[in-house]
C-alpha positions in Angstrom: 30.6 6.3 30.6 29.3 4.4 33.7 31.8 6.4 35.8 30.6 9.6 34.4 27.0 8.7 35.0 27.6 8.0 38.6 29.6 11.1 39.1 26.7 13.1 37.6 24.2 11.3 39.8 26.4 11.8 42.9 26.6 15.5 42.2 22.8 15.7 41.7 22.2 13.8 45.0 24.7 16.0 46.9 23.3 19.3 45.8 19.7 18.5 46.7 18.3 18.7 50.3 17.4 15.4 51.9 13.8 16.5 52.5 13.1 17.6 48.8 9.6 17.3 47.4 8.8 15.4 44.2 9.7 18.5 42.3 13.2 17.9 43.5 13.2 14.4 42.1 12.0 15.7 38.8 14.8 18.3 38.6 17.4 15.5 39.4 15.9 13.4 36.6 16.2 16.4 34.2 19.8 17.0 35.1 20.6 13.3 34.7 18.7 13.0 31.3 21.8 13.0 29.1 23.7 10.5 31.4 20.7 8.2 31.5 20.2 8.2 27.8 24.0 7.5 27.3 23.9 4.6 29.8 20.7 3.3 28.1 22.4 3.2 24.7 25.5 1.6 26.1 23.4 -1.1 27.7 21.7 -1.6 24.3 25.0 -2.0 22.8 25.9 -4.7 25.2 22.7 -6.8 25.2 21.2 -6.3 21.7 23.3 -7.7 18.8 21.2 -6.3 16.1 21.5 -2.9 17.7 25.3 -3.0 17.4 24.8 -3.5 13.6 22.8 -0.4 13.1 24.7 2.5 11.1 26.2 5.2 13.3 23.5 7.7 12.2 20.6 5.5 13.4 22.3 4.7 16.6 22.6 8.5 17.2 18.7 8.7 16.5 18.2 6.2 19.1 20.2 8.4 21.5 17.8 11.2 20.7 14.8 9.2 21.3 16.0 8.0 24.6 16.8 11.6 25.7 13.3 12.6 24.7 11.9 9.5 26.5 13.5 10.8 29.9 12.2 14.3 29.2 8.7 12.8 28.5 8.9 11.0 31.8 9.5 14.2 33.6 6.5 15.8 31.7 4.3 13.0 32.3 5.0 13.1 36.2 4.4 16.9 36.2 1.1 16.3 34.4 -0.1 13.9 37.0 0.9 10.7 35.4 2.6 9.5 38.5 -0.5 9.1 40.6 -2.3 5.8 40.8 -5.6 7.1 39.6 -4.3 9.2 36.7 -5.5 8.6 33.2 -2.5 10.6 31.7 -1.1 9.2 28.5 2.3 9.5 27.0 2.4 11.7 24.1 3.3 10.0 20.9 5.6 13.0 20.1 8.4 11.2 22.0 9.0 9.1 18.9 8.9 12.2 16.6 12.5 13.0 17.6 13.8 10.5 15.1 13.4 10.6 11.3 10.8 8.4 9.6 13.8 6.4 8.3 14.4 5.0 11.8 10.8 3.5 11.9 11.5 1.8 8.6 14.7 0.3 9.9 13.5 -0.9 13.4 10.5 -3.2 13.8 8.0 -2.7 16.5 9.5 -5.8 18.4 12.9 -4.1 18.3 11.3 -0.9 19.6 9.9 -2.6 22.5 13.3 -4.1 23.3 14.8 -0.7 23.2 12.1 0.7 25.5 12.7 -2.2 28.0 16.4 -1.5 28.1 15.9 2.1 28.8 13.4 1.5 31.5 15.7 -1.0 33.1 18.4 1.6 33.3 16.2 4.2 34.8 14.9 1.6 37.3 18.3 0.8 38.4 19.2 4.5 38.9 16.0 5.2 41.0 17.9 5.1 44.3 20.3 7.8 42.9 17.9 10.3 41.3 14.9 10.1 43.6 14.7 12.5 46.6 14.8 10.7 50.1 11.7 8.8 50.9 10.4 9.1 47.2 12.2 6.1 45.8 9.2 3.8 45.9 6.8 6.3 44.5 9.2 7.1 41.6 9.7 3.3 41.0 6.0 2.7 40.7 5.6 5.7 38.5 8.4 4.5 36.2 6.5 1.1 35.8 3.3 2.9 34.8 5.2 5.0 32.4 6.9 2.1 30.8 3.3 0.7 30.1 2.3 4.0 28.6 5.3 4.4 26.5 4.8 0.9 25.0 1.2 1.9 24.2 2.5 5.0 22.6 4.9 3.0 20.4 2.1 0.6 19.4 0.0 3.6 18.4 2.9 5.1 16.2 3.3 1.7 14.5 -0.4 1.1 14.1 -0.8 4.5 12.3 2.3 3.7 10.2 0.7 0.4 9.3 -2.5 1.8 8.5 -1.0 4.4 6.2 1.0 1.9 4.4 -1.9 -0.5 4.1 -4.0 2.3 2.6 -1.2 3.2 0.3 -0.7 -0.5 -0.7 -4.4 -0.9 -1.2 -4.4 2.1 -3.8 -1.4 0.7 -5.5 -2.8 -2.7 -5.8 -6.0 -1.2 -7.3 -3.9 0.7 -9.8 -2.0 -2.6 -10.7 -5.2 -4.5 -11.1 -6.6 -1.7 -13.2 -3.5 -1.6 -15.3 -3.8 -5.4 -15.9 -7.5 -5.1 -17.0 -6.5 -2.3 -19.4 -3.7 -4.2 -20.8 -0.9 -1.7 -20.0 2.7 -2.1 -21.0 4.8 -4.6 -19.1 6.9 -1.8 -17.9 4.0 -0.3 -16.1 3.0 -3.6 -14.5 6.6 -4.3 -13.4 7.2 -0.9 -11.8 4.0 -1.1 -9.7 4.5 -4.8 -8.9 7.9 -4.1 -7.7 6.8 -1.3 -5.4 4.5 -3.9 -3.8 7.3 -6.5 -3.3 5.6 -8.9 -5.9 7.9 -11.9 -6.2 6.5 -12.8 -9.7 6.7 -16.5 -8.9 5.3 -18.6 -11.8 2.7 -19.5 -12.6 0.5 -16.5 -12.4 -3.3 -16.5 -12.9 -6.1 -14.2 -12.4 -9.4 -15.1 -10.5 -12.6 -12.9 -10.7 -15.6 -13.2 -8.6 -18.2 -11.1 -6.8 -17.0 -9.0 -4.0 -18.6 -9.7 -0.6 -19.2 -6.0 0.1 -18.1 -3.8 2.8 -14.8 -2.0 3.4 -12.2 -2.7 0.7 -9.5 -3.1 3.2 -11.4 -5.7 5.1 -12.1 -7.6 1.9 -8.4 -7.6 0.9 -7.3 -8.4 4.4 -9.3 -11.6 4.3 -7.8 -12.5 0.8 -4.2 -11.9 2.2 -4.8 -13.9 5.4 -5.9 -16.9 3.4 -3.3 -16.6 0.8 -0.5 -16.8 3.5 -2.2 -20.0 4.6 -1.6 -21.5 1.3 1.7 -20.1 0.6 0.7 -18.1 -2.4 1.5 -14.6 -3.4 -1.5 -12.4 -4.2 -2.4 -8.9 -5.4 -6.1 -7.9 -5.0 -8.4 -5.2 -6.0 -12.1 -4.4 -5.8 -13.6 -3.0 -9.1 -17.1 -2.0 -8.6 -18.9 -5.3 -7.5 -16.1 -7.5 -8.7 -13.1 -8.9 -6.6 -10.1 -9.5 -8.8 -7.2 -11.5 -7.4 -3.8 -12.2 -9.1 -2.2 -15.3 -7.7 1.5 -16.2 -8.1 3.4 -19.3 -7.2 0.5 -21.6 -7.0 1.1 -24.8 -9.0 -2.6 -25.2 -9.5 -4.3 -21.8 -9.5 -7.7 -23.3 -9.7 -7.2 -25.4 -6.6 -5.6 -22.4 -4.8 -8.5 -20.2 -5.7 -10.8 -23.0 -4.2 -9.1 -22.2 -0.8 -9.8 -18.6 -1.1 -13.5 -18.9 -1.8 -14.7 -17.4 1.5 -13.0 -14.1 0.5 -15.4 -13.9 -2.5 -19.1 -13.1 -2.5 -21.9 -15.3 -3.8 -21.9 -16.3 -7.5 -19.3 -17.7 -9.8 -15.6 -17.5 -9.4 -13.6 -17.8 -12.6 -10.0 -18.4 -13.0 -8.0 -17.3 -16.1 -5.3 -19.5 -17.7 -1.9 -19.8 -16.0 0.9 -17.7 -17.6 4.6 -17.6 -16.8 4.8 -14.1 -15.3 2.8 -11.0 -14.5 3.9 -9.4 -17.8 1.5 -11.9 -19.6 -1.3 -11.7 -16.9 -3.4 -9.5 -19.0 -4.4 -12.4 -21.2 -5.5 -14.3 -17.9 -7.4 -11.3 -16.7 -9.3 -10.9 -19.9 -10.2 -14.5 -20.0 -11.3 -14.5 -16.3 -13.5 -11.4 -16.8 -15.0 -12.8 -20.0 -15.8 -15.9 -18.1 -17.3 -14.1 -15.2 -19.7 -12.2 -17.5 -20.7 -15.4 -19.4 -20.9 -17.7 -16.2 -24.6 -17.1 -15.5 -25.3 -19.0 -18.6 -24.0 -22.2 -16.9 -25.9 -22.3 -13.6 -24.4 -25.6 -12.6 -20.8 -24.6 -13.2 -18.2 -25.6 -10.5 -16.9 -23.0 -8.2 -14.3 -22.1 -9.1 -14.4 -22.7 -12.7 -11.5 -22.4 -15.4 -12.3 -19.7 -17.9 -11.4 -22.3 -20.7 -14.5 -24.4 -19.5 -16.7 -21.6 -20.3 -15.6 -21.1 -24.1 -19.1 -21.8 -25.5 -20.8 -19.4 -23.1 -18.1 -16.8 -23.7 -18.4 -17.1 -27.5 -22.2 -16.7 -27.3 -21.7 -13.6 -25.2 -19.5 -12.1 -27.9 -15.9 -12.7 -26.4 -13.9 -12.6 -29.5 -11.0 -14.6 -28.1 -13.3 -17.6 -27.3 -14.8 -17.5 -30.8 -11.3 -17.5 -32.2 -10.3 -20.5 -30.2 -13.3 -22.5 -31.0 -13.0 -21.7 -34.7 -9.3 -22.3 -34.8 -8.6 -25.0 -32.3 -11.8 -27.0 -33.0 -13.5 -26.3 -36.2 -10.4 -25.6 -38.3 -8.9 -28.8 -36.9 -11.9 -30.9 -37.9 -12.0 -29.3 -41.5 -8.3 -30.2 -42.0 -8.8 -33.8 -40.8 -11.3 -34.6 -43.6 -15.0 -34.0 -44.2 -16.0 -37.4 -42.9 -15.5 -36.2 -39.2 -17.7 -33.0 -39.6 -20.2 -35.2 -41.6 -20.3 -37.8 -38.7 -20.5 -35.0 -36.0 -23.5 -33.5 -37.8 -25.3 -36.8 -38.2 -24.6 -37.7 -34.5 -26.2 -34.3 -33.4 -29.1 -34.6 -35.8 -29.7 -38.2 -34.3 -29.9 -36.7 -30.8 -26.7 -38.4 -29.8 -27.8 -42.0 -30.9 -24.9 -44.0 -32.5 -27.2 -46.4 -34.4 -29.3 -43.7 -36.0 -26.1 -41.8 -36.9 -24.7 -44.9 -38.5 -27.9 -45.6 -40.5 -27.9 -42.0 -41.7 -24.3 -42.3 -42.8 -24.7 -45.8 -44.2 -21.7 -47.0 -42.0 -21.2 -49.5 -39.1 -21.9 -48.1 -35.7 -18.3 -48.9 -34.7 -17.2 -46.6 -37.5 -19.1 -43.8 -35.9 -17.9 -44.7 -32.5 -14.3 -44.6 -33.8 -14.8 -41.3 -35.5 -16.2 -39.7 -32.5 -13.2 -41.0 -30.5 -10.9 -39.3 -32.9 -12.9 -36.0 -32.7 -12.4 -36.2 -28.9 -8.5 -36.9 -29.2 -8.2 -34.1 -31.8 -10.2 -31.4 -30.1 -10.2 -32.2 -26.4 -14.1 -32.3 -26.6 -15.9 -35.6 -26.6 -19.4 -35.7 -28.4 -20.5 -38.3 -26.0 -20.2 -35.9 -23.0 -23.2 -33.5 -22.9 -21.1 -30.6 -21.9 -18.4 -31.2 -24.5 -21.2 -31.8 -27.2 -22.6 -28.4 -26.4 -19.1 -26.8 -26.9 -18.6 -28.6 -30.3 -22.0 -27.5 -31.4 -21.1 -23.9 -30.7 -17.7 -24.4 -32.4 -19.4 -25.8 -35.5 -21.8 -22.7 -35.6 -19.1 -20.2 -35.0 -16.8 -21.8 -37.6 -19.5 -21.9 -40.3 -20.5 -18.4 -39.8 -17.1 -17.3 -41.2 -17.1 -17.4 -45.0 -13.5 -18.6 -45.0 -11.7 -20.7 -42.6 -8.1 -19.5 -42.4 -5.2 -22.0 -42.4 -4.0 -22.4 -38.9 -0.1 -22.7 -38.6 0.9 -25.6 -36.3 2.7 -23.3 -34.0 -0.4 -21.1 -33.2 -2.1 -24.2 -31.8 -1.5 -25.7 -28.4 0.5 -28.9 -28.0 -2.7 -31.1 -27.9 -4.1 -29.4 -31.1 -0.8 -29.7 -33.1 -0.7 -33.3 -32.0 -4.3 -33.8 -33.1 -3.6 -32.1 -36.4 -0.8 -34.5 -37.1 -3.0 -37.4 -36.2 -5.6 -36.4 -38.6 -3.0 -36.1 -41.5 -1.7 -39.5 -40.6 -5.3 -40.9 -40.7 -6.1 -39.4 -44.1 -2.7 -40.9 -45.5 -3.8 -44.2 -44.2 -7.1 -44.0 -45.8 
């Protein structure tokens, strides 16, 4: 191959007059275009291990691009690009020779490496293809051309990235919308797979106010910060809300705390962690319900778990919050025996004073203290903590509004509630 190239170049030099103008140099380059491209591909094969691993069809595409690059050099020189004060740019069409599949197979860094090899080969052959006395002029022009061709490659990849980014943003918006609507797991899985979602557990959904501005800029901030903490994210802006799906973060609330600068002002609510994206609809609904109810708790932490907003969510009409308070709090106390509910009512009526509640119940204050401790163990809410006391009052109100309290199977309760129920049964037997 090298011998053929030199023979071709020797023939070109021998057929041109020694005092040829620049046009003669351009004709020589045109005639040697095939040999230059072949030599460039051979050099790539020698120096770039990843190039040798490409399939034969993709290597042939690179040959086409190399030939187009040499032709583009001639056109660029004819258009005045070889002069020092020229602003002539290389057309991006040089990269249109190869199919789009090549751009998906070769990265921008690898493209730059291919360009460098081709330019090196052309520079080495300058003494053979340039007319006498024009070697330095051609060498300087090739250097400027290499800069322009690199910029052209960057433009091609930048446009591809923008197009891909816009498509990804639309696909992510559709995925988030499907989560909020509660679409089937098959729909979620197909859209997540198109985005390369790893579905690393646990998965949780965070909802807050969008900071405003371009959606792409908002999501770019989310992705950049997520990469820093090593979490997978899918984001979408719905109206004035920013919805972020987090995956692979052991503590979703703590992870969301590191993404707060991506949200606008106001509350940020994190739904419960679930094993996979298939079940993330539950987390999304809880986070959205919490976001709507969060203004009722002005001093709430930021971010705040949706479970901490159960009383506000219940007052705002969230059916799931009402169900949890009724089943996991009120029903548990009902099954534990009437003395716990009676003690809780007396404690609230006495404005949280143990002694006054004890006098109203005709029991010792230590008995009231013991019962309140049992209530905290069984429900997870301590009557002695103002915030928990509020949740317990809402739970009692919600539970008593139902004419009948349904029996709650043990398996429908969480581990803590099931353990609490068993504790209550044991206590009644001991009494």
